[in-house]
C-alpha positions in Angstrom: 132.5 136.4 91.1 129.3 138.1 90.0 126.1 138.2 91.9 124.5 135.9 89.3 127.3 133.4 89.5 127.3 133.4 93.3 123.5 133.1 93.5 123.5 130.3 90.9 126.3 128.4 92.7 124.3 128.6 96.0 121.3 127.1 94.3 123.2 124.3 92.6 122.5 121.6 95.3 118.7 122.3 95.1 118.7 122.4 91.4 120.5 119.1 91.2 117.8 117.5 93.4 114.9 118.8 91.4 116.4 118.3 88.0 116.7 122.0 87.0 119.4 124.2 85.7 120.4 127.8 86.3 120.6 130.0 83.2 121.3 133.7 82.7 118.2 135.7 83.5 118.5 137.5 80.2 118.1 134.2 78.4 114.9 133.2 80.2 111.8 132.1 78.3 108.2 132.3 79.5 108.5 128.8 81.0 111.5 129.6 83.1 111.3 131.0 86.6 113.3 134.2 87.1 114.6 134.7 90.6 115.5 138.2 91.8 118.1 139.3 94.2 118.4 142.8 95.6 115.5 143.9 93.4 116.9 142.8 90.1 116.8 139.5 88.0 119.7 137.4 89.2 119.2 134.0 87.6 116.5 132.0 85.8 115.7 128.4 86.6 114.8 126.0 83.9 113.0 122.8 84.9 113.5 119.6 83.0 110.4 117.6 83.9 111.8 114.3 82.7 114.9 114.8 84.8 112.7 116.0 87.8 111.0 112.6 87.9 114.3 110.8 87.6 115.8 113.0 90.4 112.9 112.2 92.7 113.3 108.5 91.9 117.0 108.7 92.7 116.2 110.4 96.0 113.8 107.7 97.1 116.3 105.0 96.0 118.9 106.7 98.1 116.5 106.6 101.1 115.9 102.9 100.7 119.5 102.2 99.7 118.5 100.2 96.7 117.0 100.6 93.2 113.2 100.7 93.2 113.1 97.5 91.2 114.9 95.7 94.0 112.4 96.7 96.7 109.7 94.4 98.1 106.1 94.9 97.3 105.5 96.7 100.6 108.6 98.9 100.1 107.4 99.8 96.6 104.1 100.9 98.0 105.9 103.0 100.6 108.1 104.5 97.8 105.0 105.3 95.8 103.5 107.0 98.8 106.7 109.1 99.3 106.7 110.1 95.6 103.1 111.0 95.7 103.6 113.1 98.8 106.4 114.9 97.0 104.2 115.6 94.0 106.0 113.4 91.6 102.9 112.2 89.9 101.7 115.7 89.0 104.3 115.5 86.2 103.5 114.2 82.7 104.6 110.6 82.2 105.7 110.2 85.8 103.5 107.1 86.4 105.1 105.4 83.4 108.6 106.5 84.5 108.1 105.2 88.0 106.6 102.0 86.8 109.6 101.4 84.6 112.0 102.1 87.5 110.1 99.7 89.7 109.7 97.0 87.1 105.9 97.0 87.4 103.0 98.0 85.2 101.3 101.4 85.2 98.2 99.7 86.5 100.2 98.6 89.5 101.2 102.2 90.2 97.6 103.3 89.8 96.5 100.5 92.2 99.1 101.6 94.8 98.0 105.3 94.4 94.3 104.3 94.7 95.0 102.3 97.9 97.0 105.2 99.4 94.4 107.8 98.6 91.5 105.6 99.9 93.4 105.0 103.2 93.9 108.8 103.7 
């Protein structure tokens, strides 16, 4: 097994959580992140931002043991806090994606975020 294959395999659990894929470093584009090992390019990481939001939502759902849409209002507010702390809302369309997953409007998510940020 080559260094690139071994390194990519070791990264697989992390990549699955963040919604990214490992590609050959030689195939990297400017938007990919090239990781080096032993002083040479080993693997490139390609982020799929839509999948990243979905992966973060799945993670929070796993923590609560239920889909976001099944949570109580208070649990949804906590879930939004968790997602915000993890940087989920820095991604384009994340608010819409989370609102859809929760079965609430974008305005509701904005209201939760405003309340969280005012409380901090």
